[in-house]
Every structure is written in structure tokens, then in C-alpha cells.
N, C-alpha and C positions, 0 to 999 in steps of 0.2 A: 127919390128915384131908386129903383131896384134894377140892377144890371145882372144879367145871367151870362156867364162865360162857360162855354163847353170846352172840356179838356180833351185829352187824347184817348180816352177809353173807347171801346167798340160801340158803346151806347151811352153816351154822355148826355142824356136828356132827362128832363123831369116829366113826371106824369101829373103832378099837381104842385101848386105853390099857393100858400095862404099867408096872411099876416094876422098876428094877434094884436089887436089894438088899432087896426086899420083895415082897409080893403084895397085891393088892386084897382087901378083906374080902368082896366078892361078885363074881361074874363080871361082866365089862364088858357093858353094854347102853347103846346111844345115848340112851335115855330117862332113864337115871340120871345125876344131876349131882353127887351127893355120895358119896364112898367113904371108907372107913377102911382102915388098915393097921397091923399091929403088927409091930415088928421087934425083934430081940434087942438088949439093952442095949449090946452092944459095937458095934452098927452106928452109925457116925458120919455117914454120908451115903448118899443114894440118888439115883437118876436116874429121870426120868419120860420115857416114850416115848409121845407122842401120835401117832396116825395120823388125818389128816383124811379125811372122806368125799369132799369136793370138792377137786380138785387146786389150784384157785385160792385156797382159803381159807388164812389164816395162823393161826399159833398162838403164844402166849406162855406160858411156864411161869415163874411168879413174876416176870412183867414182862419176861422175856428171850425173844427170838424163838428158835424151835426149828423145824427142818425136819421135815416130816411123816415119820414112821417112824424118826426119829433120836432118840437119847437126849439129854436136857437135860444141861447141865453138872451135876456133882455138887452136890446140895443138902445143906448141913450140917444135921444134926439135933441138937436138944437133948433131954435127958431130959424125958419128958412129951409133951404134945400139940404137934404141929408142923403148921401149916396150909400147904398148897401150893395155889396158885391156877393154874388153866389157863384161858386165854381164847382162844376161836376166833372169828375174824371172816372 
């Protein structure tokens, strides 16, 4: 599950969101804040690439800063549900 939390900035939205090693369960839309993804059991990590709408906004993936349009560091996956949090401010 991928959760997107908007922060307090004037434009805390994403213009794009992709996963490296997986795909979102539904096409990206700025108004959708929860996504799912199913990956092969052999997949041990994925990356998240968020792209902000506003150039001055900042984004964190699982609490770690990520540049707009750049992939996060690999996120280890466990068998079963894994929650990844994205916060834009």
C-alpha cells in the first residue's frame, strides 16, 4: 500500500508517481491518496519516484527526503503487506 499525505505547503500535490519494480494498482491522479501494488514474491525491494507539482515543494518517502522526479533509495519488502508513506510539503 502506498499512502500519500499532503502537508502544509501552498501546493502539496504530486504531478506523477511511479514505482520501480512494480506498478500502481490504478493510474496516478493527484486527487487519489492511496494506491496499492502487487509484486512478484521474488521482488525484495522497490523504489518510489514522486514528482511534485510545485518546484518549491519537498517530498519524503518513508521519512527520507527525495528529489522531485528522482527514485527513492530501495525500500525493502517483506512477504505480505508493506506500507510506504509519501509526504509532500
